[in-house]
Rosetta silent file (secondary structure, phi, psi, omega in degrees, C-alpha in Angstrom):
SEQUENCE: MGNSRILLVDDETDLVEMVKMRLEANHYEVITAFDGQDGLEKARSVNPDLIILDIMLPKMDGYKVCRILKFDENFKKIPVIMFTARAQDQDKETGTQVGADAYITKPFEPEVLLNKINELMPK
SCORE:     score description
SCORE:     0.000 S_00000001
   1 L     0.000  136.713 -179.209  283.191  -97.197  -39.534 S_00000001
   2 L   -77.499  173.621  177.565  284.422 -100.644  -38.500 S_00000001
   3 L   -68.381  150.121  174.678  282.391 -103.798  -38.351 S_00000001
   4 L   -66.097  144.239 -174.437  280.065 -104.309  -35.423 S_00000001
   5 E  -105.552  126.280  179.126  281.673 -106.463  -32.747 S_00000001
   6 E  -117.306  131.549  172.763  279.885 -109.519  -31.345 S_00000001
   7 E   -97.450  122.162 -179.824  281.041 -111.519  -28.333 S_00000001
   8 E  -110.388  116.253 -177.501  280.030 -115.184  -28.673 S_00000001
   9 E  -117.499  109.609 -179.489  280.213 -117.171  -25.419 S_00000001
  10 L  -158.383  145.186 -178.431  279.583 -120.911  -25.705 S_00000001
  11 L   -93.097    1.386  177.061  281.471 -124.030  -24.608 S_00000001
  12 L   -93.674  100.199 -172.857  280.615 -126.063  -27.757 S_00000001
  13 H   -59.517  -40.397  179.896  283.638 -125.418  -29.981 S_00000001
  14 H   -62.366  -43.293  179.089  282.066 -126.790  -33.186 S_00000001
  15 H   -64.293  -43.225  178.961  279.013 -124.601  -32.714 S_00000001
  16 H   -58.566  -46.469 -179.685  281.166 -121.557  -31.956 S_00000001
  17 H   -62.311  -42.254 -179.241  283.167 -122.079  -35.160 S_00000001
  18 H   -64.952  -47.428 -179.297  280.015 -122.506  -37.259 S_00000001
  19 H   -66.182  -40.655  179.303  278.280 -119.437  -35.821 S_00000001
  20 H   -59.735  -45.940  178.918  281.488 -117.394  -36.026 S_00000001
  21 H   -61.393  -42.145 -179.608  281.907 -118.209  -39.732 S_00000001
  22 H   -63.952  -42.973 -179.250  278.274 -117.301  -40.414 S_00000001
  23 H   -69.092  -41.349  178.530  278.563 -113.984  -38.568 S_00000001
  24 H   -63.988  -34.606  176.555  281.880 -113.081  -40.215 S_00000001
  25 H   -64.663  -22.016  177.394  280.310 -113.799  -43.601 S_00000001
  26 L  -100.816   21.478  172.159  277.757 -111.137  -42.624 S_00000001
  27 L    68.629   31.265  172.369  280.537 -108.623  -41.847 S_00000001
  28 L  -101.526  145.680  170.672  280.567 -108.884  -38.064 S_00000001
  29 E   -88.032  130.121 -174.926  283.770 -109.003  -36.057 S_00000001
  30 E  -118.820  125.646  173.381  283.478 -111.983  -33.688 S_00000001
  31 E  -108.452  137.388 -177.123  285.287 -112.440  -30.379 S_00000001
  32 E  -117.108  152.829  172.546  284.840 -115.837  -28.719 S_00000001
  33 E  -144.515  149.254 -173.253  284.936 -117.160  -25.171 S_00000001
  34 L  -115.766    4.102  171.848  284.340 -120.725  -24.006 S_00000001
  35 L  -148.602  164.931 -174.230  283.363 -120.255  -20.353 S_00000001
  36 H   -63.826  -40.863 -179.145  281.397 -117.712  -18.357 S_00000001
  37 H   -62.731  -46.846  179.046  284.357 -116.174  -16.527 S_00000001
  38 H   -64.129  -39.182  178.427  286.288 -115.594  -19.760 S_00000001
  39 H   -60.665  -44.043  179.247  283.118 -114.271  -21.393 S_00000001
  40 H   -63.764  -44.464  179.836  282.624 -111.729  -18.620 S_00000001
  41 H   -63.417  -41.844  179.632  286.263 -110.616  -18.779 S_00000001
  42 H   -69.002  -37.411  177.432  286.136 -110.237  -22.567 S_00000001
  43 H   -58.556  -41.598 -179.047  282.828 -108.339  -22.383 S_00000001
  44 H   -72.331  -33.360 -175.090  284.506 -105.861  -20.039 S_00000001
  45 H   -87.272  -34.022 -177.082  287.725 -105.570  -22.059 S_00000001
  46 H  -102.106  -10.851  178.005  286.421 -105.418  -25.658 S_00000001
  47 L    46.368   65.548 -175.429  283.060 -103.717  -24.970 S_00000001
  48 L   -67.500  164.578  177.045  281.176 -105.545  -27.767 S_00000001
  49 L   -79.459  -24.101 -178.152  278.136 -104.163  -29.590 S_00000001
  50 E  -158.293  150.670  178.953  276.172 -107.344  -28.813 S_00000001
  51 E  -125.215  131.510  172.079  276.666 -110.573  -26.815 S_00000001
  52 E  -107.171  120.501 -165.776  275.460 -114.065  -27.708 S_00000001
  53 E  -131.986  119.504  173.724  275.542 -116.036  -24.470 S_00000001
  54 L   -72.032  158.540  178.418  274.971 -119.713  -23.712 S_00000001
  55 L   -91.020  -50.072 -175.833  273.422 -120.527  -20.329 S_00000001
  56 L   -86.405   95.806 -176.485  275.155 -123.772  -19.383 S_00000001
  57 L  -127.417  151.384  172.177  278.803 -122.746  -19.220 S_00000001
  58 L   -66.870  156.280  174.767  281.834 -123.822  -17.179 S_00000001
  59 L    71.391  -45.363  179.931  283.018 -121.544  -14.310 S_00000001
  60 L  -157.231  127.817 -177.070  279.998 -119.187  -14.387 S_00000001
  61 L   -74.560  162.325 -176.255  276.600 -119.726  -16.012 S_00000001
  62 H   -61.417  -33.351  177.822  275.190 -117.383  -18.622 S_00000001
  63 H   -59.329  -44.979 -177.424  272.464 -116.086  -16.312 S_00000001
  64 H   -67.544  -42.763  178.108  275.085 -114.822  -13.874 S_00000001
  65 H   -58.477  -47.437 -179.218  277.234 -113.286  -16.634 S_00000001
  66 H   -60.758  -46.764 -177.640  274.179 -111.493  -18.039 S_00000001
  67 H   -61.850  -43.170  179.221  273.080 -110.254  -14.624 S_00000001
  68 H   -61.309  -44.709 -178.968  276.525 -108.894  -13.755 S_00000001
  69 H   -68.447  -41.573 -175.998  276.726 -107.011  -17.056 S_00000001
  70 H   -71.588  -19.246  177.585  273.154 -105.698  -16.960 S_00000001
  71 L   -98.203    9.274  178.980  273.638 -104.291  -13.448 S_00000001
  72 L  -107.818  120.912 -177.917  276.833 -102.493  -14.482 S_00000001
  73 L   -52.100  -34.165 -176.979  276.327  -98.924  -15.760 S_00000001
  74 L   -73.462  -21.921 -171.868  279.157  -99.371  -18.278 S_00000001
  75 L  -125.320   -3.979 -171.713  277.698 -102.474  -19.931 S_00000001
  76 L   -65.437  -19.972 -179.159  273.940 -102.517  -19.309 S_00000001
  77 L   -85.499   -8.409  179.841  273.093 -101.145  -22.761 S_00000001
  78 L   -72.506  121.783  177.719  274.826 -104.021  -24.601 S_00000001
  79 L   -64.781  138.977  178.330  272.106 -106.297  -26.026 S_00000001
  80 E  -121.759  125.514  173.561  272.372 -109.901  -24.820 S_00000001
  81 E  -104.176  115.704  172.908  270.912 -112.869  -26.704 S_00000001
  82 E   -74.194  131.371 -170.724  270.615 -115.976  -24.514 S_00000001
  83 E  -131.635  100.700 -165.376  271.536 -118.864  -26.813 S_00000001
  84 E  -152.888  160.798  174.253  270.759 -122.242  -25.297 S_00000001
  85 L   -83.422   -9.416 -178.286  269.311 -125.723  -25.544 S_00000001
  86 L   -81.658  109.099 -171.241  267.167 -124.960  -22.463 S_00000001
  87 L  -110.392    8.129 -178.806  263.734 -124.274  -23.897 S_00000001
  88 L   -71.248  150.154  177.829  261.483 -124.387  -20.833 S_00000001
  89 H   -55.951  -38.336 -179.742  259.325 -121.356  -20.051 S_00000001
  90 H   -61.936  -38.077  178.545  261.064 -121.100  -16.658 S_00000001
  91 H   -64.347  -43.009  179.495  264.461 -120.820  -18.401 S_00000001
  92 H   -65.487  -40.011  178.546  263.162 -118.020  -20.624 S_00000001
  93 H   -62.095  -43.023  177.738  261.619 -116.274  -17.616 S_00000001
  94 H   -62.850  -40.657  176.948  264.954 -116.423  -15.788 S_00000001
  95 H   -57.735  -43.012  178.079  266.634 -114.997  -18.895 S_00000001
  96 H   -64.807  -42.401 -178.447  264.216 -112.074  -18.824 S_00000001
  97 H   -62.723  -33.498 -179.219  264.765 -111.558  -15.090 S_00000001
  98 L   -87.601   -0.429  173.014  268.545 -111.264  -15.512 S_00000001
  99 L   102.770    8.420  179.308  268.101 -108.721  -18.313 S_00000001
 100 L   -61.139  144.002 -179.085  268.510 -110.723  -21.524 S_00000001
 101 L   -90.255  -20.198  179.531  267.157 -108.914  -24.577 S_00000001
 102 E  -157.862  165.192 -176.803  266.292 -112.085  -26.517 S_00000001
 103 E  -141.342  115.303  178.875  266.232 -115.865  -26.123 S_00000001
 104 E  -120.176  128.716 -178.102  267.069 -118.263  -28.956 S_00000001
 105 E   -96.457  147.333  174.902  266.960 -122.015  -28.423 S_00000001
 106 L   -94.457  148.286   -6.865  269.248 -124.602  -30.021 S_00000001
 107 L   -64.095  153.873 -172.923  269.011 -126.204  -32.441 S_00000001
 108 L  -131.143  161.681  172.995  268.442 -122.924  -34.233 S_00000001
 109 L   -93.926  124.838 -179.519  267.939 -121.510  -37.695 S_00000001
 110 H   -52.698  -36.927 -179.913  270.877 -119.275  -38.653 S_00000001
 111 H   -64.548  -35.329  178.366  268.478 -116.767  -40.245 S_00000001
 112 H   -63.214  -44.485  178.864  266.563 -116.434  -36.962 S_00000001
 113 H   -63.239  -47.449 -179.698  269.804 -115.605  -35.152 S_00000001
 114 H   -61.567  -41.870  179.209  270.900 -113.123  -37.834 S_00000001
 115 H   -62.997  -41.546  179.881  267.496 -111.414  -37.849 S_00000001
 116 H   -66.556  -40.067  176.990  267.555 -111.068  -34.053 S_00000001
 117 H   -60.641  -47.987 -179.710  271.109 -109.653  -34.178 S_00000001
 118 H   -61.050  -36.750  179.464  270.057 -107.109  -36.816 S_00000001
 119 H   -67.439  -39.672 -174.314  267.042 -106.166  -34.736 S_00000001
 120 H   -91.602  -19.995 -173.856  269.033 -105.639  -31.510 S_00000001
 121 L   -62.428  128.476  178.149  272.290 -104.247  -32.910 S_00000001
 122 L   -58.828  137.496 -177.909  272.766 -100.597  -31.940 S_00000001
 123 L   -85.034    0.000    0.000  272.443  -98.395  -35.003 S_00000001
């Protein structure tokens, strides 16, 4: 069996590289996208096991990407972790409304992210 595939969508390149290295060190295959439109297209083309999705993205925000995927029969079972600096209760509530499975705020502890991935990753 191959490594589990994670799609990481965030427009902060340094953060993407850091998270990608951490995930690869934990034997995940990581596909990256730097805007919402590209993230949505990659989600549809690579069918990842899990998606880590920033909210504030160029072209299409993370809420919209999540909502489109969660209302699509082909992709609705893919766990989505909203990964954002927006920590207000209203932001988390919106994340829940669009179907996100978890919400992690930045700055973050890498172990918290890894634990949440392990918890949500399809077995």
